[in-house]
C-alpha positions in Angstrom: 34.1 22.3 5.1 30.4 22.9 3.6 27.6 21.6 5.6 25.0 20.4 3.2 22.4 18.1 3.6 19.7 17.6 0.4 16.8 15.9 0.4 15.2 14.5 -3.1 10.9 14.6 -2.9 9.0 16.4 -0.4 6.6 13.9 0.3 5.7 11.9 3.7 9.4 10.5 4.3 11.5 13.9 2.6 9.2 16.1 4.7 9.8 14.5 8.1 13.5 14.2 7.6 14.1 17.5 6.4 11.8 19.6 9.8 13.5 16.8 11.8 17.2 17.4 10.8 16.2 21.3 10.8 15.4 20.7 14.3 18.4 18.9 15.5 21.5 20.9 13.2 23.1 24.1 13.9 22.3 26.9 11.6 25.5 26.4 9.6 24.2 23.2 8.3 22.0 24.2 5.1 19.2 21.8 4.6 17.8 22.0 0.6 14.6 19.8 -0.2 13.4 19.6 -4.3 10.9 18.5 -5.5 9.2 18.8 -9.2 6.1 20.3 -7.7 4.3 21.5 -4.9 1.6 19.6 -4.4 1.4 17.5 -1.3 -1.1 14.8 -1.8 -2.4 12.7 1.5 -2.4 9.6 -0.6 -4.4 7.3 2.6 -7.3 9.4 1.2 -7.3 8.3 -2.6 -9.2 5.1 -1.2 -12.2 7.1 0.0 -12.9 9.5 -2.8 -14.8 6.8 -5.3 -17.2 5.9 -2.3 -18.1 9.5 -1.5 -16.6 9.2 1.9 -13.8 11.8 1.3 -13.6 14.5 -1.1 -10.6 15.0 -3.7 -9.6 18.2 -3.2 -9.3 17.9 0.3 -6.5 16.1 -0.5 -4.0 18.3 -2.0 -2.0 20.7 -0.1 1.2 22.8 -0.6 4.1 21.4 0.1 5.7 24.8 1.4 3.6 25.3 4.1 4.5 22.2 6.1 8.9 22.2 5.3 9.8 24.8 8.5 11.4 28.0 7.8 15.3 27.2 8.0 14.5 24.7 5.0 15.5 25.7 1.1 12.4 24.0 -0.5 13.1 24.0 -4.0 10.5 23.4 -7.4 12.8 22.1 -9.8 12.8 18.8 -12.1 16.0 16.7 -10.6 17.7 15.3 -13.9 20.7 13.4 -12.2 22.7 12.3 -8.9 26.4 11.8 -9.0 27.3 10.3 -6.0 30.7 10.3 -6.8 31.1 14.0 -6.9 28.3 14.2 -4.3 26.7 16.7 -6.6 22.8 16.8 -7.6 21.8 18.2 -11.1 18.4 19.5 -11.6 17.1 21.3 -14.4 18.0 24.6 -13.5 20.4 24.2 -10.6 23.2 22.0 -9.8 23.5 21.4 -5.7 26.5 19.8 -4.0 25.9 17.6 -0.4 27.7 16.3 2.3 24.4 14.1 2.8 22.1 12.7 0.6 18.6 11.7 1.6 16.6 9.9 -1.6 12.9 10.2 -0.8 11.5 10.1 -4.6 8.9 7.6 -3.7 7.1 5.5 -6.7 4.2 6.0 -9.2 2.1 3.6 -11.1 3.2 3.2 -14.8 -0.1 2.2 -16.8 1.8 2.1 -19.9 3.9 -0.7 -18.7 0.8 -3.0 -19.1 0.1 -4.3 -22.2 -3.2 -2.8 -23.5 -4.2 -1.2 -20.6 -3.5 2.1 -22.2 -6.3 1.2 -24.8 -8.6 0.8 -21.9 -7.5 3.2 -19.7 -10.6 5.9 -18.5 -12.9 3.8 -20.4 -13.7 0.2 -18.5 -10.2 0.3 -16.2 -9.9 2.6 -13.7 -7.3 2.9 -10.5 -7.6 5.1 -7.4 -3.5 5.7 -7.0 -4.1 9.1 -8.0 -6.6 12.0 -6.9 -7.3 12.1 -10.8 -7.9 8.8 -11.1 -9.6 8.7 -7.8 -12.3 11.3 -8.7 -13.0 9.7 -12.2 -13.5 6.2 -10.3 -15.9 8.1 -8.4 -18.0 9.0 -11.0 -17.9 5.8 -12.9 -18.6 3.6 -9.4 -21.9 6.0 -9.2 -22.9 5.2 -12.9 -22.4 1.4 -12.4 -25.5 -0.2 -12.1 -24.5 -3.7 -11.2 -21.9 -6.4 -12.9 -18.6 -7.9 -12.3 -16.1 -5.5 -10.6 -12.8 -6.9 -10.7 -9.9 -5.6 -8.6 -6.2 -6.6 -10.1 -2.9 -6.0 -8.8 -0.7 -5.9 -12.0 2.5 -6.8 -10.1 4.6 -6.2 -7.4 5.8 -4.4 -5.5 3.1 -2.1 -5.0 2.1 0.6 -2.9 0.0 -0.1 -0.1 -0.3 -3.4 0.0 -3.4 -3.3 2.1 -5.7 -0.5 0.3 -6.8 -3.5 -2.2 -8.6 -5.5 0.3 -9.9 -1.9 1.9 -11.2 -1.2 -1.9 -12.9 -4.3 -2.3 -14.4 -4.0 1.2 -15.9 -0.8 0.5 -17.3 -1.8 -2.4 -19.3 -4.1 -1.2 -20.3 -1.6 1.5 -20.8 0.9 -1.0 -22.9 -1.5 -3.3 -25.0 -2.5 -0.4 -25.8 0.5 0.2 -27.1 1.5 -3.1 -29.1 -1.3 -3.0 -27.1 -3.5 -5.9 -25.2 -5.5 -4.3 -27.0 -8.8 -5.4 -26.5 -7.9 -8.6 -22.8 -7.3 -8.2 -19.6 -9.9 -8.3 -16.3 -8.4 -6.5 -13.5 -10.2 -7.2 -10.1 -9.5 -6.2 -7.3 -10.8 -8.7 -3.8 -10.9 -7.0 -0.4 -12.0 -7.6 0.1 -12.9 -4.0 -0.8 -16.2 -2.8 -3.3 -14.4 -0.5 -5.3 -11.5 0.3 -2.3 -10.1 2.0 1.6 -10.8 2.0 1.6 -11.8 6.1 0.2 -15.4 6.1 -1.9 -14.8 9.4 -3.2 -11.6 8.4 -3.9 -12.8 4.6 -6.3 -15.8 6.6 -7.8 -13.2 8.4 -8.9 -10.6 5.4 -9.5 -14.1 3.4 -12.2 -15.2 6.1 -13.8 -11.7 6.0 -13.9 -11.8 2.4 -15.7 -15.3 1.9 -18.4 -14.0 4.6 -18.3 -10.8 2.6 -19.2 -13.2 -0.8 -16.2 -11.3 -2.4 -13.8 -14.2 -4.2 -10.2 -13.8 -3.9 -8.1 -15.0 -7.4 -4.1 -15.5 -6.1 -1.2 -16.1 -7.7 -2.3 -14.3 -10.8 0.3 -12.9 -12.7 -0.8 -10.5 -15.2 -0.1 -10.6 -18.9 -2.6 -8.1 -20.4 -5.5 -6.5 -20.5 -8.3 -6.7 -23.1 -10.6 -3.5 -23.2 -12.5 -4.3 -26.3 -13.5 -7.5 -24.6 -13.5 -7.0 -21.3 -11.1 -9.0 -19.9 -7.5 -9.5 -18.3 -5.1 -12.6 -19.1 -2.5 -13.6 -16.9 1.0 -15.3 -18.3 -0.1 -18.8 -17.8 -2.7 -18.0 -20.3 -6.0 -18.0 -17.3 -8.9 -15.2 -18.6 -11.0 -13.3 -16.1 -13.6 -10.8 -17.9 -15.0 -8.1 -15.8 -17.7 -5.3 -16.5 -15.4 -2.4 -14.2 -11.8 -3.3 -14.1 -10.0 -1.4 -10.7 -6.4 -2.4 -11.5 -3.2 -1.1 -9.8 -1.0 -1.2 -12.7 3.2 -2.3 -12.6 4.4 0.3 -10.1 8.0 2.0 -10.6 10.8 3.7 -8.7 11.5 7.3 -9.9 13.4 7.6 -13.3 16.3 9.5 -11.7 17.3 6.5 -9.8 17.8 4.7 -12.6 19.1 7.6 -14.9 21.9 8.0 -12.2 22.9 4.0 -11.8 21.4 4.0 -8.5 18.9 1.1 -9.0 18.1 -1.9 -8.1 17.0 -2.8 -11.9 13.2 -1.1 -11.4 13.7 1.8 -9.5 14.4 1.4 -6.3 17.6 2.1 -4.8 19.3 -1.4 -2.8 19.3 -0.5 0.8 20.6 -1.8 4.2 18.0 -3.0 5.8 18.5 -2.3 9.4 20.6 1.4 9.0 18.9 2.5 5.7 22.1 3.5 4.2 22.0 3.2 0.2 23.7 -0.4 0.0 26.6 0.8 -2.7 27.0 4.4 -1.3 28.6 6.5 1.0 26.8 9.2 2.7 23.3 8.7 0.8 20.2 7.2 2.9 16.8 6.4 1.5 13.5 6.5 3.0 10.0 5.2 2.2 9.3 4.2 -1.2 12.6 4.6 -2.6 13.8 2.0 -0.7 14.5 -1.7 -2.0 13.5 -3.1 1.5 11.1 -5.8 2.0 8.3 -4.1 4.2 5.1 -2.3 3.0 5.6 0.8 0.5 3.3 3.1 2.8 3.0 6.5 4.8 3.6 4.5 8.6 6.9 3.0 7.2 8.2 6.3 6.0 7.1 7.6 9.5 9.3 5.3 11.4 12.1 5.1 8.8 12.4 8.7 9.1 13.5 8.3 13.2 16.2 5.9 12.2 17.4 8.2 9.1 18.0 10.8 11.3 19.6 9.3 14.2 21.9 8.0 11.8 23.0 10.8 9.9 23.5 12.6 13.1 25.6 9.8 14.4 27.8 10.1 10.9 28.3 14.1 11.4 29.5 13.1 15.1 31.9 10.7 13.5 30.1 7.7 14.8 29.0 4.6 12.5 25.4 4.0 11.8 23.3 1.8 13.7 20.8 -1.2 12.5 17.8 0.2 14.2 14.7 -0.5 11.6 13.1 -3.7 11.6 11.0 -3.1 8.9 7.9 -1.7 11.3 4.8 -0.8 9.6 1.6 0.1 11.1 -1.8 -0.1 8.5 -5.5 0.3 9.5 -7.8 -1.6 7.3 -11.1 -0.1 6.5 -14.1 -3.2 6.5 -16.9 -0.3 5.4 -17.5 2.7 6.7 -17.6 3.3 10.2 -15.5 0.2 11.2 -12.2 -0.7 10.4 -9.0 -3.4 11.2 -5.3 -2.7 12.2 -2.1 -4.4 11.9 1.1 -3.8 13.5 4.5 -6.0 12.3 7.8 -5.9 11.1 10.5 -7.7 8.6 10.3 -10.6 11.1 7.1 -10.9 13.2 3.6 -11.2 11.5 0.8 -8.8 12.4 -0.8 -9.9 16.1 -3.8 -9.6 17.6 -3.4 -7.6 20.7 -3.7 -3.5 21.6 -2.1 -0.4 20.0 -0.1 2.0 20.9 -0.8 1.4 24.7 -0.1 -2.5 25.5 -3.6 -4.0 26.7 -5.0 0.0 27.0 -5.3 0.6 23.3 -7.6 2.4 22.2 -6.9 0.5 19.2 -7.0 -3.3 18.3 -5.3 -5.3 16.4 -6.7 -8.0 13.6 -10.1 -6.8 15.0 -13.0 -4.8 13.6 -13.8 -2.5 15.5 -15.7 1.6 15.4 -12.6 2.7 17.3 -10.5 1.7 14.5 -12.3 3.3 12.4 -12.4 6.8 14.3 -8.5 6.1 14.2 -8.3 6.2 10.8 -10.3 9.0 10.3 -8.3 11.2 13.1 -5.4 9.9 11.6 -5.5 12.6 9.3 -5.3 15.8 11.4 -2.1 14.0 12.9 -0.7 13.8 9.7 -0.8 17.3 8.6 -0.2 18.9 12.3 1.8 16.8 14.2 3.6 14.2 11.8 4.8 15.9 9.0 6.5 18.8 10.9 8.7 15.9 12.6 7.3 15.7 15.9 7.7 12.5 18.0 4.8 11.0 19.5 6.8 9.0 21.8 6.6 6.1 19.7 10.0 3.7 18.9 10.0 3.2 15.4 11.2 -0.5 16.1 8.0 -3.1 16.7 6.7 -3.3 20.3 5.7 -6.3 21.6 4.2 -5.6 24.8 0.2 -6.2 24.4 0.6 -8.7 21.6 -1.2 -11.8 22.0 1.7 -14.4 20.5 1.2 -18.2 20.1 
């Protein structure tokens, strides 16, 4: 029997899984990772670029550099996944597999939102791409007051806390520039509040009130009118702006839809706990490519990677995959340059106060704005490049730990 594992996508999830599998499997297993380019982007840093806390070019490194020897890294465009014949077709090659890992991520599609392309780069901007974040940095520098609206076009979208962080940082940034009193900040969201989980949403909502940031919930975007500078909801409500920062519609990779593996919007129907593709054998899905109801964020891909590696190893040894993953996600939420909060939750358990990662000791505090959390957020970048991507284990379980959390 041939022994081949193919990983589609060399982002956070794909890189961690490939490296981890390479460590666990003997040499007669071939591991191939395919991606369309050699640009690995440190995505959490994109939030900082508009506020000049981080430089755009520091966020991009070579993917190949972080993939272990003994893994074949192929730069090519993936055209089709044949789950029946277990073959992957790219522009230039065909690969067969025994196990497939789909880690193709998701991306913003501004062309999906009516009117947005006319305003794009003129008075509507995004920080969900390196180029977009850098352009927004220039525009924020020139902004001298007026109404800044941050809009989330629709669900799902990447990193559900990023919009809150953006408006909190905008408040800090405009204060620093001495124009906060001339600026209105409004977060316009399809959610019922600032976040997907009610308790955390209430905490963030309170902080937004203290910072004089308006939150407009349950707003489903219908169109952007760049000429007259307003956004309109499906219900017909209009919100005017001087500068629009938008998280456009987010979609999965076309290859998922083109191969008939998707749920209608480009994500793969995935078992919530084993992370196997629901309708296909020997296919595992990780990170933003899944349709599981947890955050599309890096920490999720990191926790899921442990589970996927465990279950592929189990299947190789003829054992049924285990239902391990519980939707675990951990996110720092920046409040200003110098302070941050932290949340830790899963499918069923909301973010709770307490300490992380060590029960009662921390050093990080949950649902609380602290300096230590800020240093945690900053320090995470070095951990990401040097430890996590290599698939090294931090000794933390992939599931939520209740010890040290305050329940009640």
